C-alpha positions in Angstrom: -5.2 29.8 -10.4 -7.7 28.3 -8.4 -11.6 30.6 -10.0 -8.9 29.4 -13.6 -9.3 25.2 -12.3 -12.8 25.8 -10.3 -13.6 27.2 -14.4 -11.8 23.9 -15.9 -14.0 21.4 -14.1 -17.0 23.3 -16.0 -15.6 22.1 -19.3 -14.9 18.7 -18.4 -11.8 18.3 -16.3 -11.9 15.3 -14.2 -9.6 15.9 -11.2 -7.6 12.7 -9.8 -6.7 13.3 -5.6 -3.9 10.4 -5.6 -2.1 12.3 -8.3 0.4 15.3 -6.9 0.0 17.6 -9.3 -2.5 20.6 -8.5 -4.8 20.6 -12.2 -7.7 18.8 -13.8 -6.2 14.6 -14.3 -7.6 15.0 -17.6 -10.6 15.8 -19.9 -12.2 12.1 -20.5 -9.8 10.8 -22.2 -6.3 11.1 -21.5 -5.0 8.4 -24.5 -6.5 11.1 -26.6 -5.3 13.6 -25.4 -1.3 12.8 -25.2 -2.5 12.1 -29.5 -2.7 15.7 -29.2 0.1 16.7 -27.4 2.1 14.6 -30.2 0.9 15.6 -33.0 -1.6 18.4 -33.0 -2.5 21.2 -31.2 -2.3 20.6 -27.2 -3.6 23.4 -25.0 -2.0 22.6 -20.8 -2.3 24.9 -17.3 1.0 23.9 -15.6 -0.1 24.3 -11.7 3.0 24.7 -10.0 4.5 27.2 -11.4 6.3 30.0 -10.0 7.4 34.0 -11.3 9.1 36.7 -10.6 10.4 39.8 -12.6 13.0 41.3 -12.0 14.1 44.6 -13.1 16.9 47.4 -13.5 19.9 48.0 -14.9 22.1 45.7 -13.1 19.0 42.9 -13.9 21.3 41.3 -16.4 24.5 40.8 -14.3 22.9 40.1 -11.6 20.9 36.4 -13.3 24.0 35.7 -14.9 26.6 36.0 -11.7 22.9 33.5 -9.9 21.7 31.5 -12.4 24.1 28.5 -14.0 23.2 29.7 -17.6 24.7 31.9 -20.0 22.7 35.7 -18.9 25.6 38.0 -20.3 25.4 37.2 -23.9 21.4 37.7 -24.2 19.6 40.6 -26.3 15.9 41.3 -25.5 13.7 38.2 -26.6 16.3 35.6 -26.4 15.2 32.7 -23.2 17.0 29.8 -21.8 17.3 26.9 -19.4 18.9 27.7 -16.0 18.6 26.4 -12.6 20.0 27.4 -8.7 23.2 25.5 -7.4 24.3 25.7 -3.9 28.1 26.4 -2.7 28.5 22.7 -3.8 26.7 23.0 -7.0 23.3 21.0 -6.3 19.9 22.1 -7.9 18.5 23.5 -5.5 15.4 24.9 -8.0 15.4 24.6 -12.0 14.3 28.0 -13.7 13.5 29.3 -17.5 14.9 33.0 -18.2 13.6 34.9 -20.4 15.0 39.0 -21.3 12.0 40.8 -22.5 13.9 44.4 -23.0 17.2 45.6 -21.5 17.0 45.5 -17.6 14.1 43.8 -17.3 13.7 39.4 -17.0 11.3 37.0 -15.9 12.6 34.2 -14.4 9.3 30.9 -14.1 10.2 27.9 -12.1 8.5 24.7 -12.0 7.8 23.3 -8.5 10.3 25.9 -6.6 9.0 27.3 -3.1 8.5 30.8 -4.0 9.0 32.4 -1.0 12.4 31.0 -0.7 13.2 31.9 -4.6 12.1 35.5 -3.6 14.9 35.6 -0.5 17.4 33.7 -2.1 18.1 36.3 -5.5 17.0 39.1 -2.6 19.3 37.8 -0.4 21.7 38.3 -2.7 20.7 42.1 -4.2 22.5 43.9 -1.2 22.7 47.6 -2.6 21.9 46.9 -6.5 18.5 48.2 -8.1 16.9 45.9 -8.6 12.8 45.0 -8.0 11.7 41.7 -7.4 8.0 41.2 -8.2 5.5 38.0 -8.0 3.3 37.7 -10.3 2.7 34.5 -10.0 0.3 36.2 -7.9 -1.1 38.2 -10.6 -1.2 36.5 -13.7 -2.3 32.9 -14.5 0.2 30.6 -16.8 -1.4 28.6 -20.2 0.4 26.6 -22.2 0.4 25.8 -26.0 2.1 23.2 -27.9 2.0 22.0 -31.4 2.8 22.9 -35.3 0.3 26.1 -35.5 0.6 27.2 -31.7 2.5 30.4 -33.3 0.1 31.0 -35.6 -2.9 30.6 -33.6 -1.4 32.8 -31.7 -0.3 35.7 -34.1 -4.1 35.6 -34.6 -5.4 36.5 -31.3 -2.3 39.4 -31.7 0.5 37.7 -29.3 2.6 37.5 -32.2 5.4 34.9 -30.7 8.9 34.9 -33.5 10.7 32.2 -31.8 11.2 34.2 -29.1 9.7 35.4 -25.6 6.9 38.6 -26.8 4.9 40.9 -25.0 1.7 41.7 -25.7 -1.3 43.7 -23.9 -2.0 41.9 -21.1 0.6 39.8 -20.7 4.0 38.3 -22.5 4.9 35.1 -24.5 7.4 32.7 -23.8 9.2 29.7 -25.1 9.1 27.3 -23.6 9.2 22.9 -24.0 7.5 21.7 -20.5 5.5 18.8 -21.7 8.2 17.6 -23.7 7.9 19.4 -27.6 8.1 22.6 -28.4 6.0 25.0 -27.3 4.4 28.8 -26.0 3.9 29.9 -21.8 0.9 32.4 -22.6 1.9 34.4 -18.7 -1.9 35.9 -18.1 -3.1 38.4 -16.0 -5.4 36.6 -14.8 -8.7 38.3 -15.4 -8.3 37.3 -19.2 -7.1 33.9 -18.1 -11.3 31.9 -19.2 -11.3 34.2 -22.1 -7.9 33.4 -23.6 -8.6 29.9 -22.7 -11.5 29.5 -24.1 -10.2 30.8 -27.4 -7.6 28.7 -28.0 -9.1 25.9 -27.0 -12.4 27.8 -30.1 -8.8 28.5 -32.3 -8.7 24.0 -32.0 -6.7 23.3 -29.1 -7.0 20.3 -27.5 -7.0 21.0 -23.6 -4.8 18.3 -21.6 -4.7 17.2 -17.8 -2.0 16.1 -16.3 -1.7 12.9 -17.0 -0.7 13.8 -21.0 1.1 16.8 -19.9 3.2 14.0 -17.4 3.8 11.2 -20.7 4.7 13.5 -22.4 8.1 15.4 -20.2 9.0 11.6 -19.2 9.5 9.7 -22.6 11.2 12.9 -23.7 12.9 12.5 -20.5 12.8 16.1 -18.8 13.1 15.7 -15.2 10.6 17.6 -12.7 11.7 19.8 -9.4 11.8 18.8 -6.3 10.1 15.5 -7.1 12.6 14.0 -9.8 16.0 15.7 -8.1 15.9 14.4 -4.7 18.1 15.8 -2.4 21.5 16.1 -3.9 21.7 16.1 -7.8 24.0 17.8 -9.9 23.5 18.9 -13.7 24.8 16.0 -15.4 23.5 13.4 -13.3 20.4 14.8 -14.9 21.6 14.4 -18.2 21.0 18.6 -18.1 24.9 19.4 -18.8 24.8 20.8 -22.2 20.8 21.9 -21.4 20.9 24.1 -18.2 24.8 24.7 -18.1 27.3 27.7 -19.2 30.9 26.6 -18.9 32.2 30.4 -20.6 30.1 32.8 -19.1 31.8 33.7 -15.8 31.1 33.0 -12.6 28.0 31.5 -10.1 27.6 29.3 -6.7 28.3 26.1 -7.4 30.1 26.6 -10.6 33.7 25.2 -9.6 32.4 21.6 -8.7 30.5 21.8 -12.1 33.6 22.1 -13.5 34.6 20.0 -11.4 32.6 17.4 -12.2 32.6 18.1 -16.2 36.1 17.8 -15.7 36.8 14.7 -14.1 33.7 13.0 -15.8 32.1 10.6 -13.4 29.6 10.8 -12.7 27.8 7.5 -9.5 24.0 7.8 -11.4 22.3 9.0 -13.6 18.6 9.6 -14.6 17.4 7.1 -16.9 14.2 6.0 -18.4 12.3 2.9 -18.0 10.3 0.9 -19.8 7.5 -1.0 -17.4 5.5 -4.0 -17.7 3.2 -2.0 -15.9 2.5 1.1 -14.5 2.9 2.5 -11.6 1.4 4.4 -8.9 3.4 5.8 -6.7 7.8 6.7 -6.2 9.3 2.7 -6.5 12.5 1.2 -5.7 14.9 -0.6 -8.3 16.3 -3.8 -7.5 18.8 -4.7 -9.8 21.0 -8.0 -8.6 18.4 -8.3 -5.5 20.6 -4.8 -4.9 18.5 -1.5 -4.8 20.1 0.5 -7.3 17.5 3.7 -7.3 14.0 5.2 -6.9 11.5 5.3 -10.4 10.6 9.0 -9.3 7.8 9.9 -12.2 5.8 7.7 -14.3 3.6 7.6 -17.5 -1.0 7.4 -16.9 -1.5 6.6 -20.4 0.1 5.7 -23.5 3.4 3.6 -23.1 4.6 2.7 -19.4 7.2 4.3 -19.3 9.7 5.3 -15.9 12.3 8.2 -14.8 14.3 7.2 -12.3 18.3 8.7 -10.3 19.3 4.9 -10.8 22.8 3.7 -10.6 25.8 2.5 -13.7 24.2 -1.3 -13.5 21.7 -0.4 -15.3 23.0 2.2 -17.9 23.6 0.4 -21.0 20.8 0.3 -22.8 18.5 -2.9 -22.5 19.4 -4.1 -19.8 17.3 -6.0 -17.2 16.1 -4.5 -13.4 13.0 -5.6 -11.5 10.0 -2.8 -9.6 7.8 -4.4 -7.5 9.0 -8.3 -8.3 8.6 -7.3 -11.6 11.1 -7.0 -14.9 11.4 -3.9 -16.7 13.3 -2.2 -19.2 16.5 0.3 -18.9 16.0 2.7 -22.7 19.7 4.0 -21.3 20.5 7.3 -19.1 18.7 10.6 -20.3 20.7 13.1 -22.4 19.0 15.9 -22.4 20.4 18.8 -25.4 
């Protein structure tokens, strides 16, 4: 990854030391990069990714028992969004799960401590014949989105068909991490610069973290750990339908999550907020002179929008709150399907 990021600087990538995510903040035109992300072909390097591969005849059963979504009924090529939760149902990591072949799964983490993730899963394998491999130590993850993304990948011999697909040197995995349908390309380190150049030459616009984060925030997709805090549940993050199965069987935290689903009462929710001016750091939000939560993610380009875990007083669209003594407007709770 370090070599690729150095290469991207030679390609015009501009670093911003105040930006917490590694990698170029932009390539000279953050607003133009956001427009490319919205309507064209965009190429991005997610900077906080960890990847685990699970191999073994019990891998499918194991994933189903450890993660919140339904792995039991997956077939080769299938993917889903999921999470690791603790015994109280609180989110500990976000995971994109991909079944590559019978007995082989790839789990993509964003923002998690990968030593913790490896040890957490390894602790529960016990006597199961399952091997865990940290792929991000040997592979780089690129992300491509846009209406012609599948066609361009097919032209390069990667052949995505709406599902996880292996090719020589890596694997293509469906992902909407920037808020639009796209593809994660997990490729060997030695191929990363070459494939980046091929995609750029095919018409993809390189984008930095500013544009990618703006896409994610506009789509209402929370990032781990910055938007989660220490006690966040899937329902509070608007992720009930995105990461949870209520029919697949038991996993850690399932009873609490099911009870929350039955009761239907929440004290806080992930909410989108329209700001008068952009933010640069996480900021406390107020309503009626009382703190109601913290805005944790905010756009650097495009309309100033933030995400925050906020109390019910501003859940209604159009509600007014104060951020840095300025009025802001609630766009309502995030509800991802």
